C-alpha positions in Angstrom: 95.3 93.8 101.6 98.1 91.3 101.3 101.7 92.1 101.0 101.8 90.6 97.5 99.0 93.0 96.3 100.8 95.9 97.9 104.0 95.0 96.0 102.1 94.8 92.7 100.5 98.2 93.4 103.9 99.7 94.1 105.3 98.3 90.9 102.4 99.7 89.0 102.8 103.1 90.5 106.6 103.1 89.8 105.9 102.1 86.2 103.4 105.0 85.8 105.9 107.5 87.3 108.7 106.3 85.0 106.4 106.4 82.0 105.1 109.9 82.9 108.6 111.3 83.4 109.8 109.9 80.1 106.7 111.4 78.4 107.5 114.8 80.0 111.1 114.6 79.0 110.1 113.8 75.4 107.7 116.8 75.4 110.4 119.1 76.6 112.9 117.8 74.0 110.4 118.3 71.2 109.4 121.9 72.3 113.1 122.8 72.7 113.9 121.5 69.2 110.9 123.3 67.7 111.9 126.5 69.5 115.4 126.1 68.2 114.2 125.8 64.6 111.8 128.7 64.9 
């Protein structure tokens, strides 16, 4: 495995982590808003 491939893999993993954490934050925000209205 070349260093370039390894860097691409790391970038991809970082993107996934950022996307997932953003998704979780949105879910928490929505559930808190719904709980506040209910």
